C-alpha positions as CSV (number, residue, x, y, z in Angstrom):
1,M,1.2,8.2,8.2
2,R,-1.6,9.4,6.3
3,S,-0.3,11.2,2.9
4,D,-3.6,11.9,1.4
5,W,-4.1,15.3,3.3
6,I,-1.4,16.9,0.6
7,L,-4.6,16.2,-1.9
8,D,-6.6,18.6,-0.2
9,V,-4.0,21.4,0.3
10,L,-3.2,21.3,-3.2
11,T,-7.0,21.5,-4.2
12,D,-7.2,24.4,-2.1
13,L,-4.7,26.5,-3.7
14,K,-6.0,25.1,-6.9
15,T,-9.3,26.6,-6.2
16,F,-7.6,29.9,-4.8
17,A,-5.3,30.1,-8.1
18,R,-8.6,29.8,-10.7
19,T,-10.6,32.3,-8.0
20,N,-7.6,34.6,-8.3
21,D,-7.2,34.6,-12.3
22,M,-4.3,32.2,-12.1
23,P,-4.7,30.0,-14.7
24,A,-1.3,28.9,-15.4
25,L,-0.7,28.4,-11.4
26,A,-3.9,26.1,-11.3
27,E,-2.9,24.3,-14.0
28,Q,0.6,23.5,-12.6
29,L,-1.3,22.5,-9.5
30,D,-3.4,20.0,-11.1
31,D,0.1,18.6,-12.7
32,T,1.7,18.7,-9.2
33,A,-1.6,16.7,-7.9
34,I,-1.3,14.0,-10.3
35,V,2.4,13.6,-9.3
36,A,1.2,13.4,-5.8
37,M,-1.2,10.8,-6.2
38,A,1.2,8.6,-8.2
39,E,3.7,9.0,-5.2
40,I,1.2,8.2,-2.5
41,A,0.3,5.2,-4.6
42,A,4.0,4.1,-5.4
43,I,4.8,4.5,-1.2
44,K,1.7,2.7,-0.5
45,E,2.6,-0.4,-2.8
46,T,6.0,-0.4,-1.8
47,K,4.5,-0.9,1.9
48,D,2.5,-3.5,1.0
49,G,4.8,-5.3,-1.1
50,Q,7.4,-5.2,1.8
51,H,4.5,-6.3,4.1
52,H,3.7,-9.7,2.0
53,D,7.0,-10.8,0.7
54,G,9.8,-8.5,1.7
55,E,10.5,-7.1,-1.5
56,A,9.3,-3.4,-2.9
57,A,6.2,-4.1,-5.4
58,V,7.2,-1.2,-7.6
59,G,10.3,-0.7,-9.7
60,T,11.8,-1.9,-12.8
61,Y,14.7,-4.2,-13.2
62,F,17.3,-3.7,-16.2
63,G,19.4,-6.4,-15.7
64,G,22.8,-6.6,-14.2
65,F,25.7,-9.3,-13.0
66,G,24.8,-12.4,-11.2
67,T,21.9,-15.0,-11.9
68,S,18.3,-14.8,-11.1
């Protein structure tokens, strides 16, 4: 499923906010767009990683029990 459409919606909302003198909302929507881009990229990387080797391409291993 294509997720990039949400970025277009956020851009439209940001334009509306700026046009209607809502600078705090416009700034918050900028931050929200950054979060959306990061999550979309993570989803794509995870899907690509699972497609190639069955493991997630993103994430951090902090250790634990057992051998590696």
